[in-house]
C-alpha positions in Angstrom: -9.0 -19.2 3.6 -11.9 -19.1 0.2 -10.8 -21.8 -3.1 -9.3 -19.4 -6.0 -10.9 -17.2 -7.9 -12.1 -18.0 -11.1 -10.7 -16.2 -14.5 -14.1 -14.8 -15.1 -13.7 -13.7 -11.8 -11.0 -11.7 -11.8 -11.6 -10.9 -15.0 -15.3 -8.7 -14.1 -18.0 -7.7 -16.4 -19.2 -4.7 -17.4 -18.3 -2.1 -14.9 -16.1 -3.9 -13.5 -14.2 -5.4 -16.8 -10.5 -5.1 -18.1 -11.6 -2.7 -20.2 -13.0 -0.6 -17.7 -9.4 -0.9 -15.9 -7.9 0.4 -19.3 -9.8 3.6 -18.9 -8.6 3.9 -15.1 -5.1 3.3 -16.0 -4.9 5.6 -18.8 -6.4 8.5 -16.6 -3.9 7.9 -13.7 -0.6 8.1 -17.0 -2.7 10.9 -18.0 -2.5 12.4 -14.1 1.5 11.9 -14.2 1.7 8.2 -13.3 5.0 7.8 -15.8 6.5 3.9 -13.9 5.2 1.8 -17.2 5.5 -1.5 -14.9 2.9 0.4 -12.1 0.6 1.2 -14.7 0.7 -2.5 -16.2 0.3 -4.1 -13.1 -2.7 -2.1 -12.2 -3.9 -2.6 -15.3 -4.4 -6.7 -14.6 -4.7 -5.7 -11.2 -8.3 -6.8 -10.3 -9.7 -4.0 -7.8 -13.3 -5.1 -7.5 -12.5 -8.1 -5.6 -10.6 -5.5 -2.3 -13.8 -4.0 -1.7 -17.6 -5.0 -0.7 -20.0 -6.3 -3.6 -21.5 -2.4 -2.5 -18.9 -0.6 -3.8 -17.6 -3.1 -6.9 -19.4 -0.1 -9.4 -16.9 2.3 -8.0 -14.1 0.1 -7.8 -12.1 1.7 -10.7 -13.2 5.2 -10.3 -10.9 8.0 -8.5 -12.0 7.2 -5.3 -11.1 6.1 -1.6 -13.6 3.3 -0.6 -14.5 1.9 3.2 -13.1 -1.2 4.0 -14.8 -1.1 7.4 -13.3 -0.5 11.1 -13.0 2.6 9.9 -10.2 2.0 7.2 -10.2 3.3 3.5 -8.7 1.9 0.3 -6.7 4.9 -1.0 -8.2 6.0 -4.4 -5.8 4.8 -7.6 -4.3 7.4 -7.8 -2.4 7.2 -4.2 -1.7 3.5 -5.0 -0.3 4.0 -8.2 2.1 6.6 -6.8 3.3 4.9 -3.8 3.9 2.0 -5.6 6.2 4.2 -8.4 8.1 5.7 -5.3 9.1 2.0 -4.0 9.7 1.1 -7.3 11.9 3.5 -7.9 14.1 2.1 -5.0 14.7 -0.7 -6.8 14.2 -2.8 -3.7 14.0 -6.3 -3.8 12.1 -6.6 -0.2 9.8 -4.6 0.5 7.8 -4.0 3.8 4.1 -2.7 4.2 3.0 -0.9 7.4 -1.1 -1.1 6.9 -2.3 -4.1 4.8 -5.9 -2.9 4.7 -7.9 -4.5 1.9 -4.3 -6.2 0.4 -4.9 -4.7 -2.8 -1.5 -1.9 -2.9 -0.5 -5.6 -1.2 -1.2 -7.1 -4.4 0.4 -4.2 -6.8 3.3 -4.6 -4.4 3.8 -8.4 -5.3 3.7 -8.1 -8.5 6.8 -5.5 -8.4 8.7 -6.9 -6.3 10.7 -10.5 -5.2 9.3 -10.4 -1.4 6.8 -8.7 0.8 5.7 -8.1 4.2 2.7 -6.5 5.6 1.6 -6.1 9.0 -1.7 -4.8 9.9 -2.8 -3.9 13.6 -6.7 -4.9 12.4 -7.0 -8.8 12.8 -10.1 -8.9 10.5 -8.6 -7.1 7.6 -5.2 -9.2 8.1 -7.6 -12.5 7.6 -9.7 -11.2 5.1 -6.4 -9.9 2.7 -4.8 -13.1 3.0 -8.0 -14.9 2.0 -7.9 -12.8 -1.1 -4.4 -13.2 -1.9 -4.6 -16.4 -1.6 -7.6 -16.8 -4.1 -5.5 -15.0 -6.3 -2.6 -17.6 -5.8 0.0 -15.0 -5.0 2.9 -16.3 -3.5 5.8 -14.0 -2.5 3.5 -12.1 0.0 4.3 -13.0 4.2 1.5 -11.2 6.7 1.5 -10.1 10.0 -1.0 -9.2 12.8 0.9 -6.7 14.6 1.0 -3.4 15.5 2.6 -1.2 12.6 4.9 1.1 14.5 6.8 -1.8 15.9 7.8 -3.0 12.5 9.4 -6.7 11.8 12.2 -7.2 13.4 12.9 -10.6 12.4 12.6 -10.3 9.0 14.9 -7.0 8.4 17.0 -5.8 6.9 14.0 -4.1 4.1 15.2 -2.4 0.9 12.1 0.0 1.5 9.5 0.3 4.1 6.1 1.6 2.9 3.1 3.3 5.0 -0.1 3.3 4.1 -1.6 5.8 6.9 -0.3 8.6 8.3 2.4 8.7 11.3 3.3 11.1 13.4 7.0 10.3 13.2 8.9 8.0 11.7 9.2 5.9 13.7 13.0 4.6 14.8 12.0 0.7 14.4 11.7 1.6 10.7 15.1 3.3 10.3 16.5 0.2 12.9 15.1 -2.4 10.2 16.2 -1.1 6.9 19.4 -1.6 4.9 22.3 1.3 4.5 20.9 3.4 1.7 16.5 2.2 2.0 14.3 4.6 2.3 10.4 4.7 4.2 7.9 6.0 1.6 5.6 7.1 4.3 2.5 9.9 5.1 3.3 11.7 7.7 1.6 14.8 9.4 2.9 18.0 10.2 3.0 19.1 14.1 4.6 22.9 14.2 3.3 25.8 12.9 1.6 26.4 9.9 1.9 22.4 8.9 0.6 21.8 12.4 -2.1 19.0 10.8 -1.3 18.8 7.9 0.1 15.6 5.3 2.7 14.9 3.7 3.7 12.5 1.7 7.5 12.2 2.9 10.7 9.8 1.6 13.2 8.8 4.8 16.6 7.7 4.5 19.1 6.1 5.8 22.1 7.2 5.7 25.6 7.2 7.2 25.4 10.3 8.8 21.7 9.8 9.9 18.0 10.3 8.3 17.8 12.4 5.3 14.0 13.5 4.9 12.7 14.8 1.8 9.1 16.3 1.6 7.0 15.0 -1.3 3.5 16.6 -1.6 0.2 17.1 0.6 -1.8 13.5 0.9 -4.8 12.6 3.2 -4.6 9.0 5.2 -5.7 7.8 7.9 -4.0 8.1 11.0 -1.8 5.1 11.9 -3.0 4.4 15.7 -0.8 2.3 17.7 -1.7 -1.2 19.1 -4.0 -4.1 17.9 -7.0 -5.2 17.5 -8.2 -8.8 17.6 
């Protein structure tokens, strides 16, 4: 793994500078992100370190960016929105399904006491681990595995955040939640007018079963079974 990033790496210059991050955060606030802690974390998180150098000039724009292996880094608004929804659950222990570049993982690590994150593509998991280590993040555990299975040995979790579109809320996720906990996930509709459409949903574990609430339309890459070594 690479050594820790320098202060200059983190601060960025020009198109990756703090001034540019501040403009991004101001735009997020204007677009409806209201949680001050999320905005504060995003103002400090060096997104440019989680994209390929060729895309550094777009790191703080309202764009999703390719990270290789057919995967993308979600646009800043979606990272903020998912983080905001998770924060409203007031969790201590969070499971992230889909580490990807590690940027969302970094944001979660600044908000919550303990973060576990699963990635099915080994190369992405290793790259994220190196980036997080380089930033001195020490409250995240990473695992290379099929995210649909969750992380039984580390359960229960207060919240589970899914960063790829599922076709169902997998039973393993609900089983690994504490009572009252919630899964925040993109979910693909299967019937009627919803067929093929994606919705951000919150699935809450209750004594009477799972309460599902649809939040808003979204667009994510699909959650795929299995692992890639």
